[in-house]
Residue, then its C-alpha position, 0 to 999 in steps of 0.5 A: m089482640k087489640n081491636e082497631k078502635m081501641k088502638q085508635s083511642e090510645r093515640y088520643s091524649h087528654i092533654g087538657m087534663h094532664s097539663k095542669s102544672n109544671k110538675v106534670y110537664a116535668r114528670q112527662y119529660k122525665e118519662a120520655f127521656d127514660i123511655l128513650f134511654e131504655a130504647n134499642n135505637p142507636v143512641d146517636t140517633i135519639a141523643l139530641p132529643m133525649l138530652y133536651l128532654m132531660r135538661h128541660y125536666l130539670e129546668l121545670t122541676l127547679k121552676n116548680y119547686i121555686e114557685y112552690y116554696n116561694t109561697f112559704s119562704d122569705s126569699s124573693a130569689m128568681k121571683s121576677a125572672l122565673k118564667s124567662d130565665h133558663n139558666l140552670d145555675k141560676l135556678v139551682k141557686g134560687f132553689q137553694e135560697h128558698w129552701l134555706s129560707v123555708v128551713k129557717k123560717h119554719s124550724l125544719t129538723i134538717d137544713g139539707k146543706k149537704k144535699l143542697s151542695r150535691l144537687k148544685q154540683l150535679i146540676e152544674s155538671i149538666s149545665k156545662i153541656d148546655s147552659v141556656s137550653t139551646d145547644f140540644r135544640y139547635s145545631h149552631d148558635k146565633e153567630g153561626e158557630k156549631n154548638f158541639s165540636h166535632f169530637k165532643i162525647i157525652d156519657i149518657s149513662s152517667l147523666k142518667k145516674n145523675v138525673e136519678e140522684i137529682a130526682s131523689i134529692f128533690e123528693e127527699l127534701h120535699y118529703v121533709f118539708y111536707s111531712e113536717i109543716g107543708c101540709h099545714l101551710e097549704i091548708e092555712k094558705e087555702m083558708y086565707d085565700k078564701e077569706y081574704l081574696k074573695 
C-alpha cells in the first residue's frame, strides 16, 4: 500500500516539462478521452467533456502536422490562420494541401490520396456535430439557441472507432514521410538555422 507522501506526489504535474508542443497536448487530450471512454460512469454524465477532448485532440493534431509540414512544403495553406481557426473542415483541407505538396516536392513513393480522402471523410463526419469547437463547451450559442436538439443522439462508440482510424492514418502518412526524407530534412534545417539565423 502506498504511503501518504507518495500518493500526494502523484497529484503534482510537471506541466512545464510536459507541455512543450501541440503534439504533446493532443496526445494528452486523446489519453483523457480514452480514459473517460473506458470509465464505468453512465455515458450521459461524462459525454460532453469526453466529446470536447476528442474534438480538441483532432484540432491540435491537424494544427501540429500543418505547422510541421509547412516547413517542408511549398503550400501556404492555413499559415496565417492556424492559431485562430478552429474549423476542422478547413484544417483537414490545409493538412491535405501540405501533404500533397511535400509528396510532390520530395518525390515520396506514395501520395496517400486514398488515405487523405478517408481522413477528410472521417473528420468531416465529426465536424458536422461541432463545426467550430463550441457546442461541446456551451449549452447555447450566442443567439441563445440550444446547441443540440432535445432528441440528438451521438454514437460515441462509432466516434471512438473513427478517431482510432484517423490516428492510424496520421501515423502511417508521417511514418512514410519521416522514414523516406523527413529525418534528413530536419537535420538540414537545423544546420541551416544554426548557420544563417545566428
